[in-house]
C-alpha positions as CSV (number, residue, x, y, z in Angstrom):
1,M,-29.3,18.9,-17.1
2,Q,-28.1,18.6,-13.5
3,Q,-25.3,16.1,-13.5
4,N,-25.2,13.4,-10.9
5,S,-28.9,13.5,-10.1
6,R,-31.8,11.1,-9.8
7,W,-35.2,12.5,-10.7
8,H,-38.2,10.9,-8.9
9,I,-41.4,12.1,-10.6
10,L,-44.5,11.5,-8.4
11,E,-48.1,12.3,-9.0
12,T,-48.7,14.6,-5.9
13,A,-47.0,16.8,-3.4
14,G,-48.2,14.3,-0.7
15,Q,-46.4,11.4,-2.5
16,V,-43.2,13.6,-2.8
17,A,-43.4,14.2,1.0
18,Q,-43.9,10.4,1.7
19,A,-41.0,9.3,-0.5
20,A,-38.6,11.9,1.1
21,Y,-39.8,10.9,4.6
22,Q,-39.0,7.3,3.9
23,Q,-35.5,8.1,2.5
24,I,-34.8,10.3,5.5
25,L,-35.6,7.6,8.0
26,K,-33.5,5.1,6.1
27,A,-30.5,7.5,6.0
28,A,-30.9,8.2,9.7
29,E,-30.7,4.5,10.6
30,Q,-27.7,4.0,8.4
31,A,-25.8,7.1,9.8
32,I,-26.5,6.1,13.4
33,A,-25.3,2.6,12.7
34,D,-22.2,3.9,10.9
35,H,-21.0,6.6,13.3
36,G,-23.5,7.1,16.1
37,N,-25.5,10.2,15.0
38,F,-27.5,11.7,12.1
39,K,-26.8,15.3,11.1
40,L,-29.8,16.6,9.2
41,V,-30.2,20.1,7.6
42,L,-33.8,21.3,7.3
43,A,-35.4,23.4,4.6
44,G,-38.3,25.9,4.9
45,G,-41.4,25.8,2.8
46,G,-44.7,24.0,2.4
47,T,-43.4,20.7,1.0
48,P,-40.8,20.2,3.7
49,E,-43.5,21.0,6.3
50,K,-45.4,18.0,5.0
51,V,-42.3,15.9,5.5
52,Y,-41.9,17.2,9.1
53,R,-45.4,16.3,10.0
54,L,-44.8,12.8,8.8
55,L,-41.5,12.6,10.8
56,A,-43.3,13.9,13.9
57,Q,-45.3,10.6,13.9
58,A,-42.3,8.3,13.2
59,D,-40.6,6.0,15.6
60,A,-36.9,6.9,15.4
61,D,-33.7,7.0,17.5
62,W,-34.3,10.7,18.2
63,A,-31.6,10.9,20.9
64,N,-29.0,10.6,18.1
65,W,-30.4,13.1,15.6
66,T,-28.8,16.6,15.3
67,I,-30.7,19.3,13.5
68,Y,-29.4,22.3,11.4
69,Y,-31.1,24.9,9.1
70,G,-30.2,25.6,5.5
71,D,-31.3,29.2,5.9
72,E,-33.2,31.6,8.0
73,R,-35.0,35.0,7.7
74,C,-33.7,37.9,9.8
75,L,-36.9,38.2,11.9
76,P,-37.7,37.8,15.7
77,A,-37.2,34.3,16.9
78,D,-40.9,33.8,17.4
79,H,-42.1,35.3,14.1
80,A,-44.5,33.2,12.1
81,D,-42.3,33.4,8.9
82,R,-39.2,31.9,10.6
83,N,-38.2,28.4,9.2
84,S,-37.3,27.4,12.7
85,L,-40.7,28.1,14.1
86,M,-42.4,26.1,11.3
87,A,-40.1,23.2,11.9
88,T,-40.5,23.3,15.6
89,Q,-44.3,23.4,15.5
90,A,-44.6,20.7,12.7
91,F,-41.9,18.4,14.0
92,L,-39.3,19.2,16.6
93,E,-41.5,19.9,19.6
94,K,-43.3,16.6,19.0
95,V,-40.2,14.3,19.1
96,A,-37.4,13.6,21.7
97,I,-34.4,15.3,19.9
98,P,-32.4,16.9,22.7
99,S,-32.6,20.7,22.6
100,A,-28.8,20.9,22.7
101,Q,-28.7,19.1,19.4
102,I,-30.9,21.6,17.5
103,F,-28.9,24.3,16.1
104,T,-31.1,27.3,15.1
105,I,-29.6,30.1,13.1
106,P,-29.7,33.2,15.4
107,A,-31.0,35.4,12.6
108,E,-32.7,37.7,15.0
109,L,-29.2,39.1,15.7
110,G,-29.0,40.5,12.1
111,A,-27.5,38.9,9.0
112,E,-23.8,39.6,9.7
113,K,-23.6,38.5,13.3
114,A,-25.8,35.5,12.8
115,A,-23.8,34.3,9.7
116,K,-20.5,34.5,11.7
117,E,-22.0,32.5,14.6
118,Y,-23.5,29.9,12.2
119,Q,-20.2,29.6,10.3
120,R,-18.7,28.1,13.5
121,V,-21.7,25.8,14.0
122,V,-21.3,24.5,10.4
123,A,-17.6,24.1,10.7
124,D,-18.1,21.8,13.7
125,A,-20.8,19.8,11.9
126,L,-19.4,19.0,8.5
127,P,-19.8,16.7,6.8
128,F,-23.6,16.5,7.1
129,D,-25.4,13.2,6.7
130,M,-28.4,14.7,4.8
131,V,-29.4,18.1,3.5
132,L,-33.0,18.9,2.5
133,L,-33.5,21.7,0.1
134,G,-36.4,23.3,-1.9
135,M,-36.4,25.5,-5.0
136,G,-38.1,28.8,-5.6
137,E,-39.7,30.0,-8.9
138,D,-36.5,31.8,-9.7
139,G,-34.2,28.8,-9.2
140,H,-33.1,29.9,-5.8
141,T,-32.4,27.4,-3.0
142,A,-31.9,28.0,0.7
143,S,-31.3,31.8,0.6
144,L,-28.9,31.6,-2.4
145,F,-30.5,33.9,-5.1
146,P,-29.8,34.4,-8.8
147,G,-27.4,37.3,-9.4
148,H,-26.1,37.4,-5.8
149,K,-22.4,37.1,-5.3
150,N,-21.2,35.3,-2.2
151,Q,-17.7,34.4,-0.9
152,E,-17.4,30.8,-2.1
153,T,-15.1,29.9,0.7
154,E,-17.6,30.9,3.5
155,L,-19.6,28.3,5.2
156,A,-22.5,30.6,5.8
157,H,-23.4,33.9,4.2
158,A,-25.1,37.1,5.4
159,V,-27.6,37.7,2.7
160,Y,-28.9,41.2,1.8
161,N,-31.4,42.5,-0.8
162,S,-33.3,39.3,-1.0
163,P,-35.8,39.5,-3.9
164,K,-38.3,38.0,-1.5
165,P,-39.1,39.6,1.9
166,P,-37.6,40.0,4.3
167,P,-34.5,41.4,2.6
168,E,-31.9,40.2,5.2
169,R,-31.3,36.5,5.7
170,V,-28.6,34.0,6.5
171,S,-27.8,31.0,4.4
172,I,-25.5,28.0,4.5
173,S,-23.2,28.3,1.5
174,A,-23.4,26.1,-1.6
175,K,-20.0,24.6,-0.6
176,A,-21.2,23.6,2.8
177,L,-24.6,22.4,1.6
178,S,-22.7,20.2,-0.9
179,N,-20.6,18.6,1.9
180,T,-23.2,15.9,2.7
181,E,-23.6,12.2,2.2
182,H,-27.2,12.6,0.9
183,L,-28.9,15.6,-0.6
184,I,-32.7,15.8,-1.4
185,F,-34.5,18.5,-3.3
186,L,-38.3,18.7,-2.8
187,I,-40.1,20.5,-5.6
188,T,-43.8,20.8,-6.0
189,G,-46.3,23.0,-7.8
190,S,-46.9,24.2,-11.3
191,N,-45.2,27.6,-10.5
192,K,-41.9,25.8,-10.5
193,Q,-42.1,24.5,-14.1
194,D,-40.1,27.2,-15.7
195,A,-37.3,27.0,-13.2
196,V,-37.2,23.2,-13.5
197,K,-36.9,23.5,-17.2
198,N,-34.1,26.0,-17.0
199,W,-32.3,23.8,-14.4
200,R,-32.6,20.8,-16.6
201,S,-31.4,22.8,-19.6
202,G,-28.2,23.8,-17.8
203,H,-28.9,27.4,-16.9
204,D,-26.8,29.1,-14.3
205,L,-29.1,28.9,-11.3
206,P,-28.3,28.7,-7.6
207,V,-29.8,25.1,-7.5
208,A,-27.1,24.0,-9.9
209,T,-24.3,25.2,-7.6
210,I,-25.1,22.4,-5.1
211,I,-22.8,19.5,-6.1
212,P,-22.3,16.8,-3.6
213,K,-20.1,13.8,-4.1
214,N,-23.1,11.4,-4.3
215,P,-26.1,11.7,-6.7
216,I,-28.7,14.2,-5.7
217,D,-32.3,12.8,-5.2
218,I,-34.8,15.2,-6.7
219,Y,-38.4,14.4,-5.6
220,I,-40.8,16.3,-7.8
221,D,-44.5,16.2,-8.4
222,Q,-46.1,16.1,-11.9
223,D,-47.3,19.7,-11.7
224,A,-43.7,21.0,-11.3
225,Y,-42.0,18.6,-13.7
226,N,-41.6,19.9,-17.3
227,P,-40.0,17.3,-19.5
């Protein structure tokens, strides 16, 4: 069982997105009141996209939001499978966050060069205010995959031989993702049941390496939850 976690079991993926959206807006207001800006790390995937479409319609203090990405695929910047393109189309191009405050991973440069550039970005950003993460069927999160060995001290990794295409990616490290005030996992779909069961049973999965100081909020739909 993941220590230091709060499991929010909801009926549908839409309810998961709605609950996460509400927590994000609340955290943004608090962070801006406390220190003047809100540093948010975005995730890729279908459930986060639902959250982004809700955020695109929200009334928020966008001028004080700063955006980062948990991981990116080494593809051309305008490729349909890029996390950054999805987030831009669903959310970022519809709100008034200044472009200078959106830090896209330059994964089109290749894994090694992009990781080095993003290490500097992450070093300047830490600690984050909120990190959004998903989970794959194998228990991976961001582009941290089972069986892959990464330098634990790095803030961002060059990822090779991904079990899902494309093989080259860039990922913020577990250490850096854990350096946040709030951390949300968004998990939906029956294909996640086995991974959720293994996670709750204490298996050595990448999702279990994310250990922030404050409790993790896990928003999960009934299809994915396996008590």
